[in-house]
HTML snippet that shows the backbone in 3Dmol.js (N, CA, C, O; Angstrom):
<script src="https://3Dmol.org/build/3Dmol-min.js"></script>
<div id="view" style="width:600px;height:400px;position:relative"></div>
<script>
const pdb = `
ATOM      1  N   MET A   1     -19.480 116.657 -41.201  1.00  0.00           N
ATOM      2  CA  MET A   1     -19.725 117.494 -40.575  1.00  0.00           C
ATOM      3  C   MET A   1     -20.498 117.440 -39.555  1.00  0.00           C
ATOM      4  O   MET A   1     -21.512 116.779 -39.782  1.00  0.00           O
ATOM      5  N   SER A   2     -20.386 118.125 -37.904  1.00  0.00           N
ATOM      6  CA  SER A   2     -21.026 117.533 -36.848  1.00  0.00           C
ATOM      7  C   SER A   2     -21.982 118.982 -36.653  1.00  0.00           C
ATOM      8  O   SER A   2     -21.362 119.873 -37.233  1.00  0.00           O
ATOM      9  N   ALA A   3     -22.916 119.387 -36.213  1.00  0.00           N
ATOM     10  CA  ALA A   3     -23.322 120.291 -35.586  1.00  0.00           C
ATOM     11  C   ALA A   3     -24.035 119.884 -34.169  1.00  0.00           C
ATOM     12  O   ALA A   3     -25.093 119.275 -34.326  1.00  0.00           O
ATOM     13  N   PRO A   4     -23.643 120.113 -32.821  1.00  0.00           N
ATOM     14  CA  PRO A   4     -24.659 120.379 -31.622  1.00  0.00           C
ATOM     15  C   PRO A   4     -26.010 120.993 -31.975  1.00  0.00           C
ATOM     16  O   PRO A   4     -26.311 122.060 -32.509  1.00  0.00           O
ATOM     17  N   ILE A   5     -26.755 119.933 -31.483  1.00  0.00           N
ATOM     18  CA  ILE A   5     -27.967 120.644 -31.354  1.00  0.00           C
ATOM     19  C   ILE A   5     -28.143 121.213 -29.333  1.00  0.00           C
ATOM     20  O   ILE A   5     -28.146 120.417 -28.394  1.00  0.00           O
ATOM     21  N   VAL A   6     -28.256 122.611 -29.229  1.00  0.00           N
ATOM     22  CA  VAL A   6     -28.440 122.928 -28.096  1.00  0.00           C
ATOM     23  C   VAL A   6     -29.955 123.007 -27.879  1.00  0.00           C
ATOM     24  O   VAL A   6     -30.700 123.562 -28.687  1.00  0.00           O
ATOM     25  N   GLY A   7     -30.587 122.128 -26.171  1.00  0.00           N
ATOM     26  CA  GLY A   7     -31.664 122.388 -25.876  1.00  0.00           C
ATOM     27  C   GLY A   7     -31.593 122.935 -24.561  1.00  0.00           C
ATOM     28  O   GLY A   7     -30.868 122.280 -23.811  1.00  0.00           O
ATOM     29  N   SER A   8     -32.035 123.762 -24.149  1.00  0.00           N
ATOM     30  CA  SER A   8     -32.054 123.931 -22.654  1.00  0.00           C
ATOM     31  C   SER A   8     -33.605 124.822 -22.128  1.00  0.00           C
ATOM     32  O   SER A   8     -34.314 125.756 -22.502  1.00  0.00           O
ATOM     33  N   SER A   9     -33.525 123.890 -21.119  1.00  0.00           N
ATOM     34  CA  SER A   9     -35.163 124.615 -20.246  1.00  0.00           C
ATOM     35  C   SER A   9     -34.520 125.299 -18.984  1.00  0.00           C
ATOM     36  O   SER A   9     -35.296 125.556 -18.063  1.00  0.00           O
ATOM     37  N   LYS A  10     -33.558 125.535 -18.875  1.00  0.00           N
ATOM     38  CA  LYS A  10     -33.224 126.806 -17.977  1.00  0.00           C
ATOM     39  C   LYS A  10     -32.359 127.680 -18.206  1.00  0.00           C
ATOM     40  O   LYS A  10     -31.323 127.273 -18.732  1.00  0.00           O
ATOM     41  N   THR A  11     -32.483 129.261 -17.877  1.00  0.00           N
ATOM     42  CA  THR A  11     -31.442 129.999 -18.474  1.00  0.00           C
ATOM     43  C   THR A  11     -30.163 129.666 -18.505  1.00  0.00           C
ATOM     44  O   THR A  11     -29.432 129.654 -19.495  1.00  0.00           O
ATOM     45  N   TRP A  12     -29.816 129.310 -17.069  1.00  0.00           N
ATOM     46  CA  TRP A  12     -27.927 129.519 -16.731  1.00  0.00           C
ATOM     47  C   TRP A  12     -27.871 128.180 -17.972  1.00  0.00           C
ATOM     48  O   TRP A  12     -26.799 128.227 -18.574  1.00  0.00           O
ATOM     49  N   GLN A  13     -28.643 127.212 -18.381  1.00  0.00           N
ATOM     50  CA  GLN A  13     -27.616 126.382 -19.746  1.00  0.00           C
ATOM     51  C   GLN A  13     -27.948 126.981 -21.122  1.00  0.00           C
ATOM     52  O   GLN A  13     -27.427 126.656 -22.189  1.00  0.00           O
ATOM     53  N   LEU A  14     -28.708 127.721 -20.965  1.00  0.00           N
ATOM     54  CA  LEU A  14     -28.321 128.510 -22.341  1.00  0.00           C
ATOM     55  C   LEU A  14     -27.295 129.513 -22.415  1.00  0.00           C
ATOM     56  O   LEU A  14     -26.626 129.659 -23.438  1.00  0.00           O
ATOM     57  N   ASP A  15     -27.112 130.325 -21.219  1.00  0.00           N
ATOM     58  CA  ASP A  15     -26.007 131.236 -20.683  1.00  0.00           C
ATOM     59  C   ASP A  15     -24.720 130.353 -20.909  1.00  0.00           C
ATOM     60  O   ASP A  15     -23.879 130.894 -21.626  1.00  0.00           O
ATOM     61  N   GLU A  16     -24.430 129.194 -20.470  1.00  0.00           N
ATOM     62  CA  GLU A  16     -23.530 128.251 -20.606  1.00  0.00           C
ATOM     63  C   GLU A  16     -23.425 127.777 -21.892  1.00  0.00           C
ATOM     64  O   GLU A  16     -22.414 127.076 -21.884  1.00  0.00           O
ATOM     65  N   ALA A  17     -23.798 127.771 -22.745  1.00  0.00           N
ATOM     66  CA  ALA A  17     -23.998 126.846 -24.339  1.00  0.00           C
ATOM     67  C   ALA A  17     -23.653 128.394 -24.607  1.00  0.00           C
ATOM     68  O   ALA A  17     -22.511 128.186 -25.018  1.00  0.00           O
ATOM     69  N   VAL A  18     -23.785 129.759 -24.679  1.00  0.00           N
ATOM     70  CA  VAL A  18     -23.096 130.375 -25.659  1.00  0.00           C
ATOM     71  C   VAL A  18     -22.037 130.709 -24.760  1.00  0.00           C
ATOM     72  O   VAL A  18     -21.204 130.966 -25.629  1.00  0.00           O
ATOM     73  N   ALA A  19     -21.396 130.913 -23.627  1.00  0.00           N
ATOM     74  CA  ALA A  19     -20.165 131.162 -23.027  1.00  0.00           C
ATOM     75  C   ALA A  19     -19.364 130.355 -23.948  1.00  0.00           C
ATOM     76  O   ALA A  19     -18.467 130.937 -24.559  1.00  0.00           O
ATOM     77  N   ALA A  20     -19.546 129.125 -24.140  1.00  0.00           N
ATOM     78  CA  ALA A  20     -18.801 127.868 -25.074  1.00  0.00           C
ATOM     79  C   ALA A  20     -18.500 128.395 -26.596  1.00  0.00           C
ATOM     80  O   ALA A  20     -17.579 127.743 -27.088  1.00  0.00           O
ATOM     81  N   LEU A  21     -18.883 129.129 -27.241  1.00  0.00           N
ATOM     82  CA  LEU A  21     -18.746 129.721 -28.164  1.00  0.00           C
ATOM     83  C   LEU A  21     -17.528 130.532 -27.915  1.00  0.00           C
ATOM     84  O   LEU A  21     -16.829 130.984 -28.823  1.00  0.00           O
ATOM     85  N   GLU A  22     -17.302 130.698 -26.652  1.00  0.00           N
ATOM     86  CA  GLU A  22     -15.595 131.807 -26.538  1.00  0.00           C
ATOM     87  C   GLU A  22     -14.483 130.638 -26.468  1.00  0.00           C
ATOM     88  O   GLU A  22     -13.318 130.968 -26.245  1.00  0.00           O
ATOM     89  N   VAL A  23     -14.739 129.587 -26.611  1.00  0.00           N
ATOM     90  CA  VAL A  23     -13.801 128.761 -25.916  1.00  0.00           C
ATOM     91  C   VAL A  23     -12.679 128.594 -27.357  1.00  0.00           C
ATOM     92  O   VAL A  23     -13.146 128.862 -28.464  1.00  0.00           O
ATOM     93  N   SER A  24     -11.339 128.183 -27.246  1.00  0.00           N
ATOM     94  CA  SER A  24     -10.123 128.312 -28.058  1.00  0.00           C
ATOM     95  C   SER A  24      -9.530 127.386 -27.875  1.00  0.00           C
ATOM     96  O   SER A  24      -8.871 127.225 -26.848  1.00  0.00           O
ATOM     97  N   LEU A  25      -9.645 126.106 -29.296  1.00  0.00           N
ATOM     98  CA  LEU A  25      -8.676 125.005 -28.727  1.00  0.00           C
ATOM     99  C   LEU A  25      -7.119 125.266 -29.372  1.00  0.00           C
ATOM    100  O   LEU A  25      -7.016 125.757 -30.496  1.00  0.00           O
ATOM    101  N   SER A  26      -6.194 124.982 -28.756  1.00  0.00           N
ATOM    102  CA  SER A  26      -5.103 124.700 -29.439  1.00  0.00           C
ATOM    103  C   SER A  26      -5.081 123.613 -30.885  1.00  0.00           C
ATOM    104  O   SER A  26      -6.035 122.846 -31.006  1.00  0.00           O
ATOM    105  N   ALA A  27      -4.233 123.598 -31.691  1.00  0.00           N
ATOM    106  CA  ALA A  27      -4.291 122.351 -32.673  1.00  0.00           C
ATOM    107  C   ALA A  27      -3.705 121.553 -31.558  1.00  0.00           C
ATOM    108  O   ALA A  27      -4.406 120.544 -31.481  1.00  0.00           O
ATOM    109  N   GLU A  28      -2.778 121.508 -30.670  1.00  0.00           N
ATOM    110  CA  GLU A  28      -2.489 120.088 -30.050  1.00  0.00           C
ATOM    111  C   GLU A  28      -4.057 119.416 -29.392  1.00  0.00           C
ATOM    112  O   GLU A  28      -4.550 118.300 -29.234  1.00  0.00           O
ATOM    113  N   GLU A  29      -4.358 120.533 -29.198  1.00  0.00           N
ATOM    114  CA  GLU A  29      -5.296 120.031 -27.875  1.00  0.00           C
ATOM    115  C   GLU A  29      -6.843 119.566 -29.323  1.00  0.00           C
ATOM    116  O   GLU A  29      -7.649 118.652 -29.150  1.00  0.00           O
ATOM    117  N   VAL A  30      -6.826 120.205 -30.183  1.00  0.00           N
ATOM    118  CA  VAL A  30      -7.555 119.830 -31.381  1.00  0.00           C
ATOM    119  C   VAL A  30      -7.383 117.779 -31.592  1.00  0.00           C
ATOM    120  O   VAL A  30      -8.011 116.724 -31.505  1.00  0.00           O
ATOM    121  N   ARG A  31      -6.139 118.335 -31.887  1.00  0.00           N
ATOM    122  CA  ARG A  31      -5.364 116.543 -32.498  1.00  0.00           C
ATOM    123  C   ARG A  31      -5.698 115.773 -31.224  1.00  0.00           C
ATOM    124  O   ARG A  31      -6.017 114.650 -31.613  1.00  0.00           O
ATOM    125  N   GLN A  32      -5.805 115.835 -29.523  1.00  0.00           N
ATOM    126  CA  GLN A  32      -5.778 114.653 -28.336  1.00  0.00           C
ATOM    127  C   GLN A  32      -7.494 114.653 -28.893  1.00  0.00           C
ATOM    128  O   GLN A  32      -8.092 113.606 -29.142  1.00  0.00           O
ATOM    129  N   LEU A  33      -7.911 115.579 -28.981  1.00  0.00           N
ATOM    130  CA  LEU A  33      -9.587 115.182 -28.840  1.00  0.00           C
ATOM    131  C   LEU A  33      -9.877 113.973 -29.822  1.00  0.00           C
ATOM    132  O   LEU A  33     -10.355 112.901 -29.452  1.00  0.00           O
ATOM    133  N   GLU A  34      -9.398 114.399 -31.587  1.00  0.00           N
ATOM    134  CA  GLU A  34      -9.981 113.805 -32.384  1.00  0.00           C
ATOM    135  C   GLU A  34      -9.274 112.176 -32.602  1.00  0.00           C
ATOM    136  O   GLU A  34      -9.725 111.267 -33.299  1.00  0.00           O
ATOM    137  N   ALA A  35      -7.807 112.180 -31.601  1.00  0.00           N
ATOM    138  CA  ALA A  35      -7.269 110.757 -31.858  1.00  0.00           C
ATOM    139  C   ALA A  35      -7.774 109.965 -31.757  1.00  0.00           C
ATOM    140  O   ALA A  35      -7.426 109.222 -32.674  1.00  0.00           O
ATOM    141  N   PRO A  36      -9.115 109.108 -30.670  1.00  0.00           N
ATOM    142  CA  PRO A  36      -9.669 107.992 -30.460  1.00  0.00           C
ATOM    143  C   PRO A  36     -10.889 107.978 -31.913  1.00  0.00           C
ATOM    144  O   PRO A  36     -11.617 107.016 -32.152  1.00  0.00           O
ATOM    145  N   TYR A  37     -10.872 108.773 -32.415  1.00  0.00           N
ATOM    146  CA  TYR A  37     -12.416 108.934 -33.488  1.00  0.00           C
ATOM    147  C   TYR A  37     -11.657 107.500 -34.536  1.00  0.00           C
ATOM    148  O   TYR A  37     -10.523 107.167 -34.882  1.00  0.00           O
ATOM    149  N   GLN A  38     -12.940 107.035 -34.711  1.00  0.00           N
ATOM    150  CA  GLN A  38     -12.379 105.944 -35.600  1.00  0.00           C
ATOM    151  C   GLN A  38     -13.731 105.924 -36.995  1.00  0.00           C
ATOM    152  O   GLN A  38     -14.894 105.525 -36.940  1.00  0.00           O
ATOM    153  N   PRO A  39     -13.121 106.396 -37.886  1.00  0.00           N
ATOM    154  CA  PRO A  39     -14.488 106.661 -38.904  1.00  0.00           C
ATOM    155  C   PRO A  39     -15.476 105.686 -39.112  1.00  0.00           C
ATOM    156  O   PRO A  39     -15.147 104.719 -38.425  1.00  0.00           O
ATOM    157  N   HIS A  40     -16.538 105.445 -39.722  1.00  0.00           N
ATOM    158  CA  HIS A  40     -17.274 104.520 -40.311  1.00  0.00           C
ATOM    159  C   HIS A  40     -18.094 104.498 -41.254  1.00  0.00           C
ATOM    160  O   HIS A  40     -18.315 105.669 -41.564  1.00  0.00           O
ATOM    161  N   PRO A  41     -18.855 103.585 -42.086  1.00  0.00           N
ATOM    162  CA  PRO A  41     -19.307 104.361 -42.984  1.00  0.00           C
ATOM    163  C   PRO A  41     -20.968 104.411 -41.987  1.00  0.00           C
ATOM    164  O   PRO A  41     -21.192 104.053 -40.830  1.00  0.00           O
ATOM    165  N   VAL A  42     -21.727 104.908 -42.859  1.00  0.00           N
ATOM    166  CA  VAL A  42     -23.127 105.949 -42.217  1.00  0.00           C
ATOM    167  C   VAL A  42     -24.161 104.597 -43.144  1.00  0.00           C
ATOM    168  O   VAL A  42     -24.155 104.316 -44.343  1.00  0.00           O
ATOM    169  N   LEU A  43     -25.098 103.894 -41.799  1.00  0.00           N
ATOM    170  CA  LEU A  43     -25.921 102.636 -42.176  1.00  0.00           C
ATOM    171  C   LEU A  43     -26.757 103.536 -43.005  1.00  0.00           C
ATOM    172  O   LEU A  43     -26.779 104.766 -43.059  1.00  0.00           O
ATOM    173  N   GLY A  44     -27.458 102.611 -43.656  1.00  0.00           N
ATOM    174  CA  GLY A  44     -28.695 102.754 -44.588  1.00  0.00           C
ATOM    175  C   GLY A  44     -28.207 104.272 -45.601  1.00  0.00           C
ATOM    176  O   GLY A  44     -29.064 104.974 -46.138  1.00  0.00           O
ATOM    177  N   HIS A  45     -27.108 104.481 -45.676  1.00  0.00           N
ATOM    178  CA  HIS A  45     -26.761 105.414 -46.746  1.00  0.00           C
ATOM    179  C   HIS A  45     -25.849 105.179 -47.812  1.00  0.00           C
ATOM    180  O   HIS A  45     -24.710 104.756 -47.612  1.00  0.00           O
ATOM    181  N   VAL A  46     -26.364 105.468 -49.074  1.00  0.00           N
ATOM    182  CA  VAL A  46     -25.352 104.801 -50.240  1.00  0.00           C
ATOM    183  C   VAL A  46     -24.367 106.121 -51.033  1.00  0.00           C
ATOM    184  O   VAL A  46     -23.560 105.841 -51.920  1.00  0.00           O
TER     185      VAL A  46
END
`;
const viewer = $3Dmol.createViewer("view");
viewer.addModel(pdb, "pdb");
viewer.setStyle({}, {cartoon: {color: "spectrum"}});
viewer.zoomTo();
viewer.render();
</script>
């Protein structure tokens, strides 16, 4: 699981981050974005 942490120092940055919640990706778009991901073990975690 991953969750971005949004940090902003200007109002417009926060507005854009909130607007991103309205973005909806198709299954094909998600597949294309996930395709290059190569899983790897977390270092220092057993």
